[in-house]
C-alpha positions in Angstrom: -4.1 11.0 23.1 -3.7 8.9 20.0 -7.4 8.1 20.0 -8.4 11.7 20.0 -5.9 12.5 17.3 -7.2 9.7 15.1 -10.8 10.9 15.5 -9.7 14.4 14.5 -7.9 13.2 11.4 -10.8 10.9 10.3 -13.2 13.8 10.7 -11.3 15.6 8.0 -11.9 12.8 5.5 -14.8 10.7 4.2 -13.3 7.5 5.7 -15.8 5.7 8.0 -14.4 3.4 10.6 -16.1 1.7 13.6 -14.9 2.3 17.1 -13.4 -1.2 17.1 -11.4 -0.4 13.9 -10.2 2.8 15.4 -9.1 1.0 18.6 -7.2 -1.5 16.4 -5.3 1.3 14.6 -4.4 2.9 17.9 -3.2 -0.4 19.3 -1.1 -1.0 16.1 0.6 2.4 16.6 1.3 1.5 20.2 2.8 -1.8 19.2 4.8 -0.3 16.5 6.2 2.4 18.8 7.1 -0.3 21.4 8.8 -2.7 19.0 10.5 0.2 17.1 12.6 1.1 20.1 14.3 -2.3 20.0 14.0 -3.4 16.3 14.2 -0.1 14.4 11.2 -0.9 12.2 10.6 2.7 11.0 12.5 6.0 11.1 9.4 7.7 12.4 9.8 7.7 16.2 6.9 9.9 17.4 3.5 8.0 17.7 1.7 11.2 16.7 3.7 11.4 13.5 3.0 7.7 12.9 -0.7 8.4 13.0 -0.4 10.9 10.1 2.6 9.5 8.1 1.7 5.8 8.4 -1.9 5.4 9.4 -3.7 8.1 7.4 -1.2 7.8 4.6 -2.2 4.2 4.2 -5.9 4.6 4.9 -6.6 6.9 1.9 -5.8 4.1 -0.4 -8.5 1.8 0.9 -11.4 3.1 -1.1 -9.5 2.4 -4.3 -8.9 -1.3 -3.8 -10.9 -3.7 -5.9 -10.9 -7.4 -5.4 -10.5 -9.6 -2.3 -6.9 -10.8 -2.3 -3.8 -8.6 -2.2 -0.1 -8.9 -1.4 1.9 -6.1 0.2 5.5 -6.7 -1.0 8.3 -5.3 1.1 5.7 -4.5 3.7 8.2 -3.6 6.4 6.2 -3.1 9.7 2.9 -3.7 7.8 2.5 -0.5 5.8 0.1 -0.2 4.1 -1.0 -3.8 4.6 -1.9 -3.9 8.3 -3.8 -0.6 8.1 -5.7 -1.7 5.1 -6.5 -5.0 6.7 -8.0 -3.2 9.6 -10.0 -0.9 7.4 -11.1 -3.7 5.0 -11.8 -6.8 7.1 -13.4 -8.7 4.2 -10.2 -8.3 2.0 -7.3 -10.7 2.5 -3.7 -9.5 2.7 -0.4 -11.4 2.4 2.3 -9.3 4.1 5.6 -10.2 2.5 9.0 -9.3 3.8 12.5 -10.9 3.7 13.5 -9.8 7.3 12.6 -12.1 10.2 12.3 -9.3 12.8 9.6 -7.6 10.7 7.7 -10.8 10.1 7.8 -11.6 13.9 6.4 -8.1 14.6 3.6 -8.6 12.0 2.8 -12.0 13.5 2.5 -10.4 16.9 0.2 -7.7 15.5 -1.9 -10.3 13.8 -2.5 -12.1 17.0 -2.8 -9.1 19.3 -5.4 -7.4 17.0 -7.1 -10.7 15.9 -6.6 -9.9 12.2 -7.9 -13.1 10.5 -7.4 -11.5 7.1 -3.6 -11.1 7.4 -0.9 -13.7 6.5 2.6 -12.6 7.3 5.2 -14.4 5.1 9.0 -14.2 5.3 10.4 -14.6 1.7 12.0 -12.7 -1.1 9.3 -11.7 -3.6 11.0 -13.5 -6.5 10.8 -16.8 -4.6 7.3 -16.5 -3.2 4.6 -18.5 -5.0 1.0 -17.9 -3.9 -1.4 -20.9 -3.8 -3.9 -18.8 -5.7 -3.1 -15.8 -8.0 -3.9 -12.5 -6.4 -6.0 -9.5 -7.4 -3.3 -6.9 -6.8 0.2 -6.1 -5.6 0.7 -3.3 -3.1 4.0 -1.6 -2.7 5.1 1.4 -0.5 8.7 2.5 -1.1 9.6 -1.1 -2.1 11.4 -0.8 -5.5 11.4 1.0 -8.8 8.3 0.4 -11.0 10.4 -1.7 -13.4 11.7 -4.0 -10.7 8.2 -4.2 -9.2 6.8 -5.4 -12.5 9.7 -7.7 -13.2 9.6 -9.3 -9.7 5.8 -9.5 -9.1 4.1 -10.5 -12.4 3.9 -14.1 -11.3 1.8 -13.1 -8.2 -1.3 -11.8 -9.9 -4.0 -13.2 -12.1 -4.9 -12.1 -15.6 -6.9 -9.1 -14.4 -4.5 -8.2 -11.6 -2.8 -4.9 -11.1 0.0 -3.1 -9.2 -0.6 -0.4 -6.7 2.7 1.5 -6.1 2.9 4.1 -3.5 5.5 6.8 -4.3 6.8 10.0 -2.7 7.3 11.7 -6.0 5.9 11.3 -9.5 8.1 8.6 -10.9 8.6 10.0 -14.4 12.0 8.3 -15.0 10.8 5.0 -13.7 7.7 5.1 -16.0 10.0 5.6 -19.0 11.8 2.4 -18.1 8.7 0.1 -17.9 8.7 -3.0 -20.2 6.9 -2.9 -23.5 3.2 -3.5 -23.0 3.0 -1.6 -19.7 1.2 1.7 -20.0 0.2 4.2 -17.3 -3.5 5.0 -17.6 -3.9 7.3 -14.6 -2.2 9.5 -12.2 -3.8 10.3 -8.8 -3.3 12.6 -5.9 -4.7 11.7 -2.6 -5.5 14.0 0.3 -4.0 13.2 3.6 -5.0 15.4 6.6 -2.2 17.4 8.2 0.4 15.9 5.8 2.1 15.0 2.1 2.2 11.3 -5.9 1.7 8.5 -8.0 1.3 6.8 -11.4 -0.4 3.7 -12.9 0.1 1.4 -15.8 -1.2 -1.8 -17.3 0.2 -4.9 -19.0 -1.2 -5.7 -22.4 -0.1 -9.3 -22.7 -1.8 -12.4 -21.1 -1.7 -10.7 -17.8 -3.1 -7.3 -17.0 -1.1 -5.2 -14.7 -2.0 -1.9 -13.2 0.5 0.1 -11.3 -0.6 2.5 -8.7 1.6 4.7 -6.6 1.2 7.2 -3.9 3.7 9.6 -2.4 2.5 10.2 1.0 -0.3 11.8 -0.9 -0.4 10.5 -4.4 -1.7 7.3 -6.0 -2.0 5.8 -9.5 -4.2 3.1 -10.7 -4.1 1.1 -13.9 -7.9 1.0 -14.4 -8.9 4.3 -16.0 -9.6 6.0 -12.7 -8.0 9.1 -11.4 -7.5 10.2 -7.8 -5.7 13.0 -6.1 -4.2 13.8 -2.8 -3.0 17.1 -1.4 0.6 17.8 -2.0 0.9 14.5 -4.0 1.1 13.9 -7.7 -0.2 11.3 -10.2 -0.3 10.9 -14.0 -2.2 8.9 -16.5 -1.2 6.5 -19.3 -3.2 4.4 -21.7 -3.0 0.8 -22.6 -5.1 -1.9 -24.3 -6.9 -2.8 -21.1 -6.1 0.3 -19.1 -4.8 0.1 -15.6 -3.6 2.4 -12.9 -1.1 2.5 -10.1 0.2 4.7 -7.3 3.2 5.0 -5.0 4.2 6.6 -1.7 6.9 6.8 1.0 7.0 4.6 4.1 9.2 6.7 6.3 
């Protein structure tokens, strides 16, 4: 059963979730599996694999989030946004995607699981204008770090940062970041029974940290370092210091 699998996976971490939160995660996987058969939302077809590759892979980022307002750009079926919203009920998440079928699924999940801290939005990231600047931008297999910075700078406030989840340490992408963006940290996160990342910060009027995690790795632009089994991270320095991480969705 998925419930038993989730309990076993959580027991291998220091992540503490209530019974209600665990039930919500199981219900999310069941909804994702059901909708996936018709709408092809993820290449992962087995619910048990979803529990490791999607749920646990997203959960390990939760303890590293600072602030109360985030946007998950290119969220797809809600990864990592939905999972983090369940784990962090006091943090608000805008889930942004350009495809209607994904946003319809996210809206269904929001209502079915009564997630009051989730706002699904159908839009291209370049066109989206938040009513209030956000604390951070989350991305899981959305775009290159350079594109992420170029497209998302308008979304965050002066102390905001990027969290980029990557499957591999993005050395080439980091070399292409704009002047003023520096990676401060590189973190590897440990995901039970599974699978790098980098971070950077903007030194202009706006501070940007870039975090990434590759199924197991994460980077943050805030002078912090994390690690995850079988994932990689690296550290860079900037005027303010930020980090970022990245990881694979499928």
